[in-house]
C-alpha positions as CSV (number, residue, x, y, z in Angstrom):
1,X,-17.1,5.1,18.6
2,X,-16.6,8.8,19.2
3,X,-17.7,9.8,15.7
4,X,-15.9,7.2,13.7
5,X,-18.8,6.6,11.4
6,X,-18.8,10.2,10.3
7,X,-15.2,10.0,9.1
8,X,-15.8,6.7,7.3
9,X,-17.7,7.7,4.2
10,X,-17.2,8.1,0.4
11,X,-18.6,10.1,-2.4
12,X,-21.8,8.9,-4.1
13,X,-21.2,6.8,-7.1
14,X,-17.6,6.1,-6.3
15,X,-18.0,2.4,-7.0
16,X,-18.5,3.1,-10.7
17,X,-15.1,4.6,-11.0
18,X,-13.0,2.3,-8.8
19,X,-9.6,1.6,-10.4
20,X,-9.5,-1.7,-12.1
21,X,-6.9,-3.3,-9.9
22,X,-7.0,-6.1,-7.3
23,X,-4.6,-8.8,-6.4
24,X,-7.2,-10.5,-4.3
25,X,-6.3,-12.2,-1.1
26,X,-8.5,-14.9,0.5
27,X,-10.5,-13.7,3.5
28,X,-9.7,-16.3,6.2
29,X,-9.0,-16.6,9.9
30,X,-8.0,-19.2,12.4
31,X,-10.6,-21.1,14.5
32,X,-10.6,-18.4,17.1
33,X,-11.4,-15.8,14.5
34,X,-8.8,-13.3,15.7
35,X,-5.4,-14.1,14.3
36,X,-5.1,-11.3,11.7
37,X,-1.5,-10.2,12.1
38,X,1.0,-10.6,9.3
39,X,4.8,-10.0,9.7
40,X,6.7,-8.0,7.1
41,X,10.3,-7.3,8.1
42,X,9.4,-6.3,11.6
43,X,6.0,-4.7,10.8
44,X,2.5,-6.0,11.4
45,X,-0.5,-5.5,9.2
46,X,-4.1,-6.6,9.5
47,X,-6.5,-8.0,7.0
48,X,-10.3,-8.6,7.1
49,X,-11.6,-12.2,7.3
50,X,-14.6,-14.3,6.7
51,X,-15.3,-17.3,8.9
52,X,-13.9,-20.3,7.1
53,X,-15.8,-23.5,6.2
54,X,-14.6,-26.2,8.6
55,X,-14.7,-29.9,7.7
56,X,-17.6,-30.4,10.0
57,X,-19.6,-27.8,8.1
58,X,-18.7,-29.5,4.9
59,X,-19.8,-32.9,6.1
60,X,-23.1,-31.5,7.3
61,X,-23.7,-29.7,4.0
62,X,-23.1,-33.0,2.0
63,X,-25.4,-34.9,4.3
64,X,-28.2,-32.3,3.8
65,X,-27.8,-32.1,0.0
66,X,-27.5,-35.9,-0.4
67,X,-30.9,-36.3,1.4
68,X,-32.7,-34.3,-1.3
69,X,-34.3,-36.4,-4.0
70,X,-33.8,-33.7,-6.7
71,X,-31.1,-31.2,-6.3
72,X,-32.0,-27.8,-7.7
73,X,-29.5,-25.8,-9.7
74,X,-29.2,-23.2,-7.0
75,X,-28.5,-25.9,-4.4
76,X,-25.8,-27.4,-6.6
77,X,-24.2,-23.9,-7.0
78,X,-24.2,-23.3,-3.2
79,X,-22.8,-26.8,-2.5
80,X,-19.9,-26.3,-5.0
81,X,-19.2,-22.8,-3.7
82,X,-18.9,-24.0,-0.1
83,X,-16.6,-26.8,-1.1
84,X,-14.3,-24.6,-3.3
85,X,-14.1,-22.1,-0.5
86,X,-13.2,-24.8,2.0
87,X,-10.5,-26.3,-0.1
88,X,-9.1,-22.9,-0.9
89,X,-8.8,-22.1,2.8
90,X,-7.1,-25.5,3.3
91,X,-4.7,-24.7,0.4
92,X,-5.8,-27.7,-1.5
93,X,-5.8,-25.7,-4.7
94,X,-6.5,-28.6,-7.1
95,X,-9.7,-29.5,-5.3
96,X,-10.7,-25.9,-5.0
97,X,-10.2,-25.4,-8.7
98,X,-12.2,-28.5,-9.5
99,X,-15.3,-27.3,-7.6
100,X,-14.9,-23.7,-8.9
101,X,-14.8,-25.0,-12.5
102,X,-17.8,-27.2,-11.8
103,X,-19.7,-24.2,-10.4
104,X,-18.9,-22.1,-13.5
105,X,-20.0,-25.0,-15.9
106,X,-23.4,-25.4,-14.1
107,X,-24.2,-21.7,-14.5
108,X,-22.9,-21.5,-18.1
109,X,-24.6,-24.7,-19.3
110,X,-28.0,-23.4,-17.9
111,X,-27.6,-19.9,-19.2
112,X,-27.8,-18.5,-15.7
113,X,-25.0,-16.0,-15.7
114,X,-27.3,-13.0,-14.9
115,X,-29.6,-14.8,-12.6
116,X,-26.8,-16.3,-10.5
117,X,-24.3,-13.4,-10.9
118,X,-23.3,-13.7,-7.3
119,X,-22.2,-17.3,-7.5
120,X,-20.7,-16.6,-10.9
121,X,-18.6,-13.7,-9.5
122,X,-17.5,-15.6,-6.5
123,X,-16.4,-18.6,-8.6
124,X,-14.2,-16.3,-10.7
125,X,-12.8,-14.7,-7.6
126,X,-11.9,-18.1,-6.2
127,X,-10.1,-19.1,-9.4
128,X,-8.3,-15.7,-9.3
129,X,-7.2,-16.4,-5.7
130,X,-5.9,-19.8,-6.7
131,X,-3.8,-18.4,-9.5
132,X,-2.6,-15.6,-7.3
133,X,-1.4,-18.1,-4.6
134,X,0.5,-19.8,-7.4
135,X,2.1,-16.5,-8.6
136,X,0.4,-16.8,-12.0
137,X,-0.6,-13.1,-12.0
138,X,-1.8,-12.9,-15.6
139,X,-4.4,-15.7,-15.1
140,X,-5.4,-14.2,-11.7
141,X,-6.0,-10.8,-13.3
142,X,-8.2,-12.3,-16.0
143,X,-10.5,-14.0,-13.4
144,X,-10.6,-11.0,-11.0
145,X,-11.7,-8.8,-13.9
146,X,-14.4,-11.3,-14.8
147,X,-15.5,-11.4,-11.2
148,X,-15.6,-7.7,-11.0
149,X,-17.9,-7.5,-14.1
150,X,-20.2,-10.1,-12.5
151,X,-20.7,-8.3,-9.2
152,X,-21.5,-5.0,-10.9
153,X,-24.9,-6.3,-11.9
154,X,-25.8,-7.5,-8.3
155,X,-25.6,-4.2,-6.5
156,X,-24.8,-6.3,-3.5
157,X,-23.1,-4.2,-0.7
158,X,-21.5,-7.3,0.9
159,X,-19.9,-8.2,-2.4
160,X,-18.6,-4.7,-2.8
161,X,-17.1,-5.1,0.6
162,X,-15.3,-8.2,-0.6
163,X,-14.0,-6.3,-3.6
164,X,-12.8,-3.2,-1.7
165,X,-11.1,-5.5,0.9
166,X,-9.0,-7.1,-1.8
167,X,-8.1,-3.6,-3.1
168,X,-7.1,-2.6,0.4
169,X,-4.9,-5.6,0.8
170,X,-3.1,-5.0,-2.5
171,X,-2.5,-1.3,-1.7
172,X,-1.2,-2.2,1.8
173,X,1.2,-4.8,0.4
174,X,2.5,-2.2,-2.1
175,X,3.0,0.4,0.7
176,X,0.2,2.7,-0.7
177,X,-1.0,3.2,2.8
178,X,-3.4,6.2,2.3
179,X,-5.1,4.4,-0.6
180,X,-5.4,1.3,1.5
181,X,-6.9,3.3,4.4
182,X,-9.5,4.7,1.9
183,X,-10.6,1.2,0.9
184,X,-10.7,-0.2,4.4
185,X,-13.0,2.7,5.2
186,X,-15.2,1.7,2.3
187,X,-15.2,-1.9,3.6
188,X,-16.3,-0.6,7.1
189,X,-19.1,1.4,5.5
190,X,-20.3,-1.5,3.3
191,X,-20.2,-4.1,6.1
192,X,-22.4,-1.8,8.1
193,X,-25.2,-2.4,5.6
194,X,-24.6,-6.2,5.3
195,X,-26.8,-8.9,6.7
196,X,-23.9,-10.9,8.2
197,X,-24.1,-12.9,11.4
198,X,-24.0,-10.2,14.2
199,X,-20.7,-11.5,15.7
200,X,-19.1,-11.8,12.3
201,X,-20.1,-8.2,11.5
202,X,-18.7,-7.1,14.9
203,X,-15.5,-9.0,14.4
204,X,-15.0,-7.5,10.9
205,X,-15.7,-4.0,12.0
206,X,-13.3,-3.9,14.9
207,X,-10.6,-5.5,12.6
208,X,-11.3,-2.8,10.0
209,X,-10.8,0.0,12.5
210,X,-7.5,-1.6,13.4
211,X,-6.6,-1.9,9.7
212,X,-7.3,1.8,9.1
213,X,-5.1,2.7,12.1
214,X,-2.3,0.5,10.8
215,X,-2.4,2.2,7.4
216,X,-2.0,5.6,9.1
217,X,0.8,4.4,11.3
218,X,2.7,3.1,8.3
219,X,2.2,6.4,6.5
220,X,3.5,8.3,9.5
221,X,0.2,9.9,10.5
222,X,0.7,8.7,14.1
223,X,-2.0,11.0,15.6
224,X,-4.6,9.6,13.2
225,X,-3.4,6.1,13.9
226,X,-3.8,6.5,17.7
227,X,-7.3,7.9,17.2
228,X,-8.4,4.8,15.1
229,X,-6.7,2.3,17.5
230,X,-8.8,3.8,20.3
231,X,-11.9,3.7,18.0
232,X,-11.3,-0.1,17.7
233,X,-10.8,-0.6,21.4
234,X,-13.9,1.5,22.2
235,X,-15.9,-0.4,19.6
236,X,-15.0,-3.7,21.3
237,X,-15.8,-2.4,24.8
238,X,-19.1,-1.1,23.6
239,X,-20.3,-4.3,22.0
240,X,-18.5,-7.2,23.7
241,X,-21.2,-7.8,26.3
242,X,-23.5,-9.0,23.5
243,X,-21.2,-12.0,22.9
244,X,-20.3,-13.7,26.3
245,X,-19.5,-17.0,24.6
246,X,-16.9,-15.2,22.4
247,X,-14.8,-13.8,25.2
248,X,-11.6,-15.6,24.1
249,X,-11.8,-14.4,20.5
250,X,-12.6,-10.8,21.7
251,X,-9.6,-10.8,24.1
252,X,-7.3,-12.0,21.3
253,X,-8.4,-9.1,19.2
254,X,-7.9,-6.7,22.0
255,X,-4.4,-8.0,22.6
256,X,-3.5,-7.5,18.9
257,X,-4.7,-3.9,19.0
258,X,-2.8,-3.3,22.2
259,X,0.4,-4.4,20.4
260,X,-0.3,-2.2,17.4
261,X,-1.1,0.8,19.5
262,X,2.1,0.3,21.5
263,X,4.1,0.3,18.2
264,X,2.7,3.8,17.4
265,X,3.4,5.1,20.9
266,X,7.0,3.7,20.5
267,X,7.4,5.6,17.2
268,X,6.2,8.9,18.8
269,X,8.6,8.5,21.8
270,X,6.0,7.6,24.4
271,X,8.1,4.7,25.7
272,X,6.4,4.1,29.0
273,X,2.9,3.6,27.5
274,X,4.5,1.6,24.7
275,X,6.2,-0.8,27.1
276,X,3.1,-1.3,29.2
277,X,0.9,-2.1,26.2
278,X,3.5,-4.4,24.6
279,X,3.5,-6.4,27.9
280,X,-0.3,-6.4,28.1
281,X,-0.5,-7.7,24.5
282,X,2.1,-10.4,25.2
283,X,0.4,-11.5,28.4
284,X,-2.8,-12.1,26.5
285,X,-1.6,-13.8,23.3
286,X,1.1,-16.0,24.8
287,X,-1.6,-18.1,26.3
288,X,-2.2,-21.5,24.8
289,X,-4.8,-21.4,22.0
290,X,-4.5,-17.6,21.6
291,X,-2.7,-15.6,18.9
292,X,0.8,-17.0,19.7
293,X,2.3,-15.8,16.4
294,X,1.2,-12.2,17.1
295,X,2.8,-12.5,20.5
296,X,6.1,-13.3,18.9
297,X,5.9,-10.2,16.8
298,X,5.1,-8.1,19.8
299,X,8.0,-9.6,21.8
300,X,10.4,-8.6,19.0
301,X,9.1,-5.0,19.2
302,X,9.5,-5.0,23.0
303,X,13.1,-6.3,22.6
304,X,13.8,-3.5,20.1
305,X,12.6,-1.0,22.7
306,X,14.8,-2.4,25.3
307,X,17.8,-2.3,23.0
308,X,17.2,1.3,22.0
309,X,17.0,2.3,25.7
310,X,20.1,0.4,26.8
311,X,18.3,-2.4,28.8
312,X,20.4,-5.1,27.3
313,X,19.6,-7.9,29.8
314,X,15.9,-7.4,29.4
315,X,16.3,-7.4,25.6
316,X,18.2,-10.6,25.6
317,X,15.7,-12.3,27.9
318,X,12.8,-11.4,25.5
319,X,14.8,-12.5,22.5
320,X,15.4,-15.9,24.0
321,X,11.7,-16.3,24.8
322,X,10.9,-15.4,21.2
323,X,13.4,-17.9,19.9
324,X,11.9,-20.6,22.1
325,X,8.4,-19.8,21.0
326,X,9.4,-19.8,17.3
327,X,10.9,-23.3,17.7
328,X,7.8,-24.7,19.4
329,X,4.8,-22.9,17.9
330,X,3.4,-24.0,14.6
331,X,3.4,-21.3,11.9
332,X,3.5,-20.8,8.2
333,X,6.9,-20.9,6.4
334,X,6.8,-17.3,5.3
335,X,5.9,-16.1,8.9
336,X,8.7,-18.2,10.3
337,X,11.2,-16.7,7.9
338,X,10.2,-13.2,8.7
339,X,10.4,-13.8,12.4
340,X,13.7,-15.5,12.1
341,X,15.1,-12.6,10.0
342,X,14.0,-9.9,12.5
343,X,15.3,-12.1,15.4
344,X,18.8,-12.3,13.7
345,X,18.8,-8.5,13.2
346,X,18.0,-7.8,16.8
347,X,20.6,-10.4,18.0
348,X,23.1,-8.6,15.8
349,X,22.3,-5.3,17.5
350,X,22.5,-6.8,20.9
351,X,25.9,-8.3,20.4
352,X,27.0,-5.0,18.8
353,X,26.0,-3.2,22.0
354,X,27.9,-6.0,23.9
355,X,31.1,-5.1,21.9
356,X,31.2,-8.6,20.4
357,X,31.5,-7.8,16.6
358,X,32.3,-11.3,15.5
359,X,29.0,-12.8,16.8
360,X,27.1,-9.6,15.8
361,X,28.4,-10.0,12.2
362,X,27.4,-13.6,12.0
363,X,23.8,-12.7,13.0
364,X,23.9,-9.8,10.6
365,X,24.9,-12.1,7.7
366,X,22.1,-14.5,8.6
367,X,19.7,-11.6,8.6
368,X,20.8,-10.3,5.2
369,X,20.6,-13.7,3.6
370,X,17.0,-14.3,4.9
371,X,16.0,-10.8,4.0
372,X,17.2,-11.1,0.4
373,X,15.3,-14.4,0.1
374,X,12.1,-12.8,1.5
375,X,12.4,-9.7,-0.7
376,X,12.9,-11.8,-3.8
377,X,9.8,-13.9,-3.2
378,X,7.6,-10.7,-2.9
379,X,9.3,-8.6,-5.6
380,X,7.0,-9.7,-8.4
381,X,3.9,-8.8,-6.5
382,X,5.2,-5.5,-5.3
383,X,6.4,-4.4,-8.7
384,X,3.3,-5.5,-10.6
385,X,1.3,-2.6,-12.1
386,X,-2.3,-3.8,-11.3
387,X,-3.9,-0.8,-12.9
388,X,-2.1,-1.5,-16.2
389,X,-3.0,-5.2,-16.2
390,X,-6.7,-4.5,-15.7
391,X,-6.6,-1.6,-18.2
392,X,-5.3,-4.2,-20.8
393,X,-8.2,-6.5,-20.0
394,X,-10.6,-3.6,-20.2
395,X,-9.3,-2.8,-23.7
396,X,-9.6,-6.4,-24.8
397,X,-13.1,-6.5,-23.6
398,X,-14.0,-3.2,-25.4
399,X,-12.4,-4.6,-28.6
400,X,-14.5,-7.7,-28.4
401,X,-17.7,-5.6,-28.0
402,X,-16.7,-3.4,-31.0
403,X,-16.0,-6.5,-33.1
404,X,-19.4,-7.9,-32.2
405,X,-21.0,-4.6,-33.1
406,X,-19.1,-4.5,-36.4
407,X,-20.5,-7.9,-37.3
408,X,-24.0,-6.7,-36.6
409,X,-23.4,-3.6,-38.7
410,X,-22.2,-5.8,-41.6
411,X,-25.3,-7.9,-41.4
412,X,-27.5,-4.7,-41.5
413,X,-25.5,-3.6,-44.6
414,X,-26.3,-6.8,-46.4
415,X,-30.0,-6.5,-45.6
416,X,-29.9,-2.9,-46.9
417,X,-28.3,-4.0,-50.1
418,X,-30.9,-6.7,-50.7
419,X,-33.7,-4.2,-50.2
420,X,-31.9,-1.7,-52.4
421,X,-31.8,-4.3,-55.2
422,X,-35.5,-3.5,-55.9
423,X,-34.4,-0.2,-57.6
424,X,-31.6,-0.3,-60.1
425,X,-30.5,3.3,-59.4
426,X,-30.5,2.8,-55.6
427,X,-28.6,-0.4,-55.9
428,X,-25.8,1.2,-58.0
429,X,-25.5,4.2,-55.6
430,X,-25.3,2.0,-52.6
431,X,-22.7,-0.2,-54.2
432,X,-20.5,2.8,-55.2
433,X,-20.9,4.3,-51.8
434,X,-20.0,1.0,-50.1
435,X,-16.9,0.7,-52.3
436,X,-15.6,4.1,-51.3
437,X,-16.4,3.6,-47.7
438,X,-14.6,0.2,-47.6
439,X,-11.5,1.8,-49.2
440,X,-11.6,4.6,-46.7
441,X,-12.1,2.2,-43.8
442,X,-9.1,0.1,-44.9
443,X,-7.0,3.2,-45.1
444,X,-8.1,4.4,-41.7
445,X,-7.7,0.9,-40.2
446,X,-4.1,0.7,-41.6
447,X,-3.3,4.2,-40.2
448,X,-4.8,3.3,-36.8
449,X,-2.9,0.1,-36.7
450,X,0.4,1.9,-37.4
451,X,-0.3,4.5,-34.8
452,X,-1.3,1.8,-32.2
453,X,1.9,-0.1,-32.9
454,X,4.0,3.1,-32.4
455,X,2.1,3.9,-29.2
456,X,2.5,0.4,-27.9
457,X,6.2,0.5,-28.6
458,X,6.6,3.8,-26.7
459,X,4.5,2.5,-23.7
460,X,6.6,-0.7,-23.6
461,X,9.8,1.3,-23.7
462,X,8.7,3.4,-20.9
463,X,7.5,0.4,-18.8
464,X,10.8,-1.3,-19.4
465,X,12.8,1.8,-18.3
466,X,10.7,2.1,-15.2
467,X,10.9,-1.6,-14.4
468,X,14.7,-1.5,-15.0
469,X,15.0,1.5,-12.7
470,X,13.1,-0.4,-9.9
471,X,15.2,-3.5,-10.3
472,X,18.4,-1.5,-10.2
473,X,17.3,0.5,-7.2
474,X,16.4,-2.7,-5.3
475,X,19.7,-4.4,-6.2
476,X,21.6,-1.3,-5.2
477,X,19.6,-0.8,-1.9
478,X,20.3,-4.2,-0.4
479,X,24.1,-4.0,-0.5
480,X,24.2,-0.3,0.4
481,X,21.9,-0.9,3.4
482,X,24.2,-3.7,4.5
483,X,27.1,-1.3,4.2
484,X,25.3,1.2,6.4
485,X,24.4,-1.4,9.0
486,X,28.0,-2.6,9.2
487,X,29.3,0.9,9.3
488,X,27.0,1.7,12.2
489,X,28.4,-1.3,14.1
490,X,31.9,-0.2,13.3
491,X,31.2,3.2,14.8
492,X,30.0,1.7,18.0
493,X,32.8,-0.8,18.2
494,X,35.7,1.4,17.0
495,X,38.7,1.5,19.4
496,X,40.2,4.8,18.1
497,X,38.8,8.1,17.0
498,X,40.4,7.6,13.6
499,X,38.5,4.3,13.1
500,X,35.2,5.9,14.1
501,X,35.8,8.7,11.7
502,X,36.4,6.3,8.8
503,X,33.3,4.3,9.7
504,X,31.2,7.6,9.8
505,X,32.5,8.4,6.4
506,X,31.4,5.0,5.1
507,X,28.0,5.4,6.6
508,X,27.6,9.0,5.3
509,X,28.6,7.8,1.8
510,X,26.0,5.0,1.9
511,X,23.3,7.3,3.1
512,X,24.1,9.7,0.3
513,X,23.9,6.9,-2.2
514,X,20.4,5.8,-0.9
515,X,19.2,9.5,-1.2
516,X,20.5,9.6,-4.8
517,X,18.6,6.4,-5.7
518,X,15.4,7.9,-4.2
519,X,15.9,11.1,-6.3
520,X,16.4,9.0,-9.5
521,X,13.2,7.1,-8.8
522,X,11.3,10.3,-8.2
523,X,12.3,11.5,-11.8
524,X,10.2,8.6,-13.2
525,X,7.3,8.8,-10.7
526,X,6.8,12.5,-9.9
527,X,3.9,13.0,-12.1
528,X,2.5,9.4,-12.3
529,X,-0.7,8.3,-10.5
530,X,-1.6,11.9,-9.5
531,X,-4.5,10.9,-7.4
532,X,-5.7,13.7,-5.1
533,X,-7.8,13.7,-1.9
534,X,-8.8,16.3,0.7
535,X,-5.9,16.6,3.1
536,X,-5.5,18.7,6.3
537,X,-2.4,20.7,5.5
538,X,-1.3,21.6,9.0
539,X,-0.7,18.0,10.3
540,X,1.0,17.2,7.0
541,X,3.5,20.1,7.3
542,X,3.9,19.5,11.0
543,X,4.7,15.8,10.5
544,X,7.4,16.7,7.9
545,X,9.0,19.2,10.3
546,X,9.0,16.7,13.1
547,X,10.8,14.2,11.1
548,X,13.5,16.7,9.9
549,X,14.0,18.3,13.4
550,X,16.3,15.4,14.2
551,X,18.4,16.1,11.1
552,X,18.5,19.8,12.0
553,X,19.6,19.0,15.6
554,X,22.7,17.3,14.1
555,X,23.8,20.8,13.1
556,X,22.4,22.4,16.3
557,X,19.7,24.1,14.1
558,X,16.1,24.9,15.0
559,X,13.0,24.7,12.8
560,X,10.2,27.1,13.7
561,X,6.8,26.2,12.3
562,X,3.7,28.5,11.8
563,X,0.6,27.0,10.2
564,X,-3.1,27.6,9.7
565,X,-6.0,25.1,9.6
566,X,-6.8,24.5,6.0
567,X,-7.8,21.5,3.9
568,X,-6.6,21.1,0.2
569,X,-7.4,18.6,-2.5
570,X,-3.8,17.3,-3.2
571,X,-1.6,14.3,-3.5
572,X,-0.3,14.2,0.1
573,X,2.8,12.0,-0.7
574,X,4.0,14.3,-3.4
575,X,3.4,17.6,-1.6
576,X,5.1,16.1,1.4
577,X,8.1,15.3,-0.8
578,X,8.3,18.9,-2.0
579,X,8.2,20.4,1.6
580,X,10.7,17.8,2.8
581,X,13.1,18.7,0.0
582,X,12.9,22.4,0.7
583,X,13.5,22.0,4.4
584,X,16.3,19.5,3.8
585,X,18.0,22.1,1.5
586,X,17.6,24.8,4.1
587,X,19.3,22.5,6.7
588,X,22.0,21.6,4.2
589,X,22.9,25.2,3.2
590,X,22.5,26.9,6.6
591,X,25.3,27.3,9.1
592,X,25.5,25.4,12.4
593,X,23.2,26.9,15.1
594,X,21.0,28.8,12.7
595,X,17.2,29.1,12.6
596,X,14.9,27.9,9.8
597,X,11.3,29.1,9.4
598,X,8.5,27.1,7.9
599,X,5.4,29.4,7.4
600,X,2.0,28.4,6.0
601,X,-0.4,31.2,5.2
602,X,-3.8,31.4,3.5
603,X,-4.0,34.2,1.0
604,X,-6.9,35.1,-1.4
605,X,-7.2,32.1,-3.7
606,X,-3.9,30.5,-2.7
607,X,-2.2,28.6,0.1
608,X,1.5,29.8,0.4
609,X,4.2,27.7,2.1
610,X,7.4,29.5,2.8
611,X,10.7,27.8,3.8
612,X,13.1,30.5,5.0
613,X,16.8,30.1,6.0
614,X,19.7,32.4,6.9
615,X,22.2,30.4,5.0
616,X,24.8,31.0,2.3
617,X,22.2,32.1,-0.3
618,X,22.2,31.4,-4.1
619,X,24.7,33.2,-6.4
620,X,23.3,35.2,-9.3
621,X,25.0,32.9,-11.9
622,X,23.2,29.9,-10.5
623,X,19.7,31.3,-10.2
624,X,18.6,30.3,-13.7
625,X,19.9,26.7,-13.2
626,X,18.2,25.8,-9.9
627,X,15.0,24.1,-11.3
628,X,16.7,22.2,-14.2
629,X,16.9,18.4,-14.2
630,X,20.5,17.2,-13.8
631,X,21.7,20.8,-13.4
632,X,25.4,21.6,-12.9
633,X,24.3,24.0,-10.1
634,X,25.4,21.5,-7.4
635,X,27.2,22.7,-4.2
636,X,28.3,21.1,-1.0
637,X,26.4,22.0,2.1
638,X,27.8,24.0,5.0
639,X,29.0,20.8,6.6
640,X,30.1,19.2,3.3
641,X,26.7,17.5,2.6
642,X,26.4,16.0,-0.9
643,X,23.9,17.5,-3.4
644,X,22.6,15.7,-6.5
645,X,20.8,18.5,-8.3
646,X,17.5,16.6,-8.8
647,X,15.3,17.6,-5.8
648,X,14.2,21.1,-7.0
649,X,13.5,19.9,-10.5
650,X,11.3,17.1,-9.2
651,X,9.6,19.5,-6.8
652,X,8.8,21.9,-9.6
653,X,7.2,19.1,-11.6
654,X,5.0,18.1,-8.6
655,X,3.9,21.7,-7.9
656,X,3.0,22.4,-11.6
657,X,1.0,19.2,-11.6
658,X,-1.1,20.7,-8.8
659,X,-1.5,23.9,-10.9
660,X,0.7,25.7,-8.4
661,X,3.9,27.8,-8.4
662,X,7.4,27.3,-7.0
663,X,10.0,30.1,-6.8
664,X,12.6,31.6,-4.5
665,X,14.1,34.8,-3.3
666,X,17.8,34.9,-2.2
667,X,20.5,37.3,-1.2
668,X,24.0,35.7,-1.3
669,X,25.5,35.4,2.2
670,X,22.2,36.4,3.9
671,X,19.8,33.5,3.2
672,X,17.1,32.1,0.9
673,X,13.3,31.9,0.9
674,X,11.5,29.2,-1.2
675,X,7.8,29.7,-1.8
676,X,5.2,27.0,-2.8
677,X,1.8,28.5,-3.9
678,X,-1.1,26.0,-4.2
679,X,-4.6,27.0,-5.4
680,X,-7.3,26.8,-2.8
681,X,-10.2,26.0,-5.3
682,X,-12.8,24.3,-3.1
683,X,-10.6,24.1,-0.1
684,X,-12.2,24.1,3.4
685,X,-10.8,26.6,5.8
686,X,-11.6,26.2,9.5
687,X,-11.6,29.2,11.8
């Protein structure tokens, strides 16, 4: 695996401080054990799976248990667990709930919560899965929390893998890709110590490597993604000879990884390798009994590549093949909706290239309608604050423990009073002391209740504001993105230069509106969830520059980058936001054809990132306004670009949260240099 195991590790004792969140998804797979793709608006993601309990297994289990004259409690527990798992996989939620409840009652009635903590935890997880599938998140959280408490006493590595996998799935669904990658690595490490069936362990491990790569690809760390996709392929090649009877399942997995790796190559501009791997993936998984749904996803990506490179006839041929497969291949409703939406979007692009705006617009309308429906169905899950929900449950649990302790304390007080009655003096003193203490306790309790009420009101107000901001941003994004898409087609299909210019103005206005919404959201989230991790700074800055080079080229500008190898403990998403904002400003306020320098230097105790331009500079009367929120120091860029006055204020918040400094030096008419200074602390510097 070329050293993969060295990079897949975690700090000792990390399990004890895992965040209390997990919308737990059922580990399942198709009979071949390899269909692990999930389509999300044109993207694929992988999840880890346990071998499901088939009907045949269930019948054999019933036959075996029915033959026993006296069924032990443990055998009953195992039987009910197998049945609840089977019916959950079959989506027969009422039957699954019945057996899960029966399993819980057996354990509770016999006082075996500690002895059979593994079954107890699994039963709670299954009930949580059922409520999650029914979108009853409050009930789901309650049972996940109970399951989490149960497995803590088992110290079972395999059950920790179950838990970490659920966390990884939630983070991935909510686009927290680096955190998802972290948990998938934990799963990989835990499964390595599990006593699973050998092929099951092999299948999980290659899927986990693929999962990690997908997370990095979604986050934009394409080099890391490519490395882990190759880890997955090498892992398969190294171990597949041990399972000659599983050749089909292994080939399906390899085909899925080919398609995912091709997607990354496509994003990095390696179109030749991307096309070849797309075709290899499709060739494998279009076979009968293979991962046909994954093949449909890959066909759409290949069609997109053909459209982007002007191979219109090839694109239309692939789109027709995908449409035919969608009509004839069984699949889940949500998957079919996602495929159909992406298919409509690509058909719209195709007819736009063919200068047929009427047909293109009809496909675009169909895509927007389907996309809105899909977004609405997933909005509640994506917007749910799992950390907050589990924190509430933790507080309730702590309150119950305190209440129980208070009852015990009261009992001890009564005993002390009875014993104290033997001496008149002691009795009087205890009574007086008790009276004063009770009065003081009532006063403290009242004050605490008032403070808690005020705090809860403030927290609720903040949550409502944040939730309203997310709702507004979503409702604004959908129509604005529709406007941008239509404006793009109008530019391509315009008959006169005047029409093109008007369409470009519409598109530019829509893009500015999206950027403004992003800035508003950052005002609420800049300092939230400040989780840090060791990050190699050079690839992070280089990735930021690569993305913005395209924007610079629009003004015939060049970005020159100089970095050093250093690792810092930071929040990568937020520091990326700071550097991106500074480079974007340099592009915006620099003339056409100029040069922008991005320099990263390691100095004693600090890492300094400088973004230097030769632009219009900052006038003296605006220098004290630059880092203020909603400042009036807003100017148009050298090409008329819009400025909202939020980016630098948000950047200052982020840098201060990292105990760093942000400042600038500027000469009007000659240029500006912005400096970000971050403490090295325990940073690792590689020579």
